[in-house]
N, C-alpha and C positions, 0 to 999 in steps of 0.2 A: 542450789540457788543459796546466795550468803546474805543479800539485801534486797530489799523493795524500796522504791521511792514515788511516793506522789508527785508527779510534776504537776497536776492540776486537779481540783477538785470541778467537776462537770454538775452545774445545778440541775434540779429536777426538771424545769420548763426546757432545757435545752436537751436534756435525754428524750422527753416526750416527743421534740420536734425533730428529734435524730431519727426518731421511730416511723414517724409521721410521713419522713422524707424516702423512707425504704424503698428500695427498688426491687423487681425481681432479677436475678443473676442475668438469666437469658433472654430477658424481655425489659431492657433499661427504662422502657417508656412508660413502663405499668408501675404505679404507686398502692399495693394494695392495702396499705393503711391510711391514704389521704384522708378518707374521710371516717376512719374509725374512732371508737371511744377507747383511749388510751389513758391507763393509770399506774401509778406505782403504789402497791398494796402491799399489807403485810399478812401472813398466815393465810393465804390464799389455798383453795381446794383446788388441785389439778392431778392430771395423770400422767405417767411419762408417757412418751410416743416411742421411746428406744426399748429393746427387750435385753440391753446390756449397759455396763459400766466399765471403764479400764481401771484396773488396780492400779496402775501409774498415775493417772490423773486423779484418781480420787487422794493419795498421796500428797500430790501436787497442789490440790483445791485446800488440803487442810493445811499443807506449808505456808501456801501464800495468805490464808485466812490468819494462821498463827503470827507470821511476821508482820502484817499489816495492823494486827491488833497492837502487838508490842512496839512497833516503832511509830504509829500514827493514832492509834486508838481507833481506827476504820475497822468495822466489821463488816467483812463482804456478803456476810446474809443478811443483813441489815441495811444496806445502802438505798439511802433516798433520792439519791440521782446518781452520778458515775464517777469515774476517775479516769486520769492519763497516769499510766504506771511506768517505770521502768525496772527491770528485772536486772541486778548486776552492774548497773551502769550501761546497760545495754540500749537498743530502739525502746522507743515509746509507744505503748498498747493502751487501746481503750478497755476500760471493763466498765459495764454496766449490769443490773441486775438481770438475773435468769428471767426469760421470756415465756410468756403463756400466751396461747391464743386460743380463741373459741372457735370449735369447728361446725361445719354444717351439721354435724351430727347431734349438737348439743353438748360435746365434751368442752373440758378445756385440757388443753395438752401442753406440754412443756416442749417448747421449740428448741430453745437453748439454754444451756447451764445445767446439764443433767449432772454433773458431777458434784458441782455445789450443793445442788437439791439432794443428792443422795447422802453426801455428808451433813447437811442440816437435818435430815431424817433420822440419820444414825444419831446424832447429837439431841436430837428433840429440839432443837431449835427454828422458832418460825422464821421462815423465809420471807425476804422481801422480794417480790418479784414485778416486772412490769407485764401488766394484765391488759390484752386487748381484745376488744369485741367489734360487733358489726362491721367487720371485715369484708371489703369488697368480695361478693358471692360468686362472681366470675373468676376468683384468683385465692381458693379457699387454700388452706395448710397443705405442705407437700405430703405430710403423713398423718396416719389417724391415730387414735388413742391404742397403746398397748390393752388389747381388750380384758387383761388379768391384772392391770395395773403394776404397782409397787412390788407385789409379791411376785412377779414375772420378771423383775430384774435382777439380770446376773452379772456377779464380778467377774470379771475375765482377763488374761493376761494380755490376749490379742483380739482384735476386731473380728466377731464371727461372722458366719455366712448370710445369717438373718438380722438384720439389724432394726427393722421396724417393717411397718404395714404402709406401703407406700401409696399414695393416691394417685390414679391416673383418671383422665379426663376424655375417653376415648371419642365420644360424639364431638369434640371440639379438637380432637387429633394433638391431645395435651399428655405428655406424661408427667411422673412427678418433679422430673429436672427442671420442667419448665416452670415450676412453682415454688423453687428455690427461692428464699428472701436473701438480700444481701444485708446481713443484720450486723449493726454496728458492734463493736468488742468481742467479734467470734473468731478472728482468725489468729492475732498476735500470740495471745495466751495461749490456745489453743499450740502451736507451733512450739514455744517455750516449755510447755508441758511436756511436749513429745519428747524433748531432748534429756529431760532431768532423769 
């Protein structure tokens, strides 16, 4: 990666509306956050849902942060809204703060942004996140908190066999894939990062 360009900054209220409009990937008529409480907050307490982070994506998150700070002054760990960015003149991708969701078990889990969160923890920098609570109880998060928290998050070269504790709802014949959210800002950067 040579350079990153901010194509457009996304205001906080637009990011909140994007989250409110999120639909389930396999049930696009369902909006689990339609009536939820959605806030962009700093230094939130939350646990990872994953058991791993990829070393290559940690390096990518560090590189994106460093290049954006130098070129624009924007710190991806402290974003109060979002941004549309391009990398090396390529396609435009959305970048929003990591997403934390309150679960039926009373945990606050990181649904998206694990690599940014891990790097922020490593650097001891408070992380700004999108915190979502009062989610439609019929459509809870697709995974549960890592029961041992951050101490059980492992750096890996490849994706391990056990990634998360997934949530199934057998009485409604739903498995965790039925609960996947089509979150903004979660596909493009991941694809670019995988190539680095």
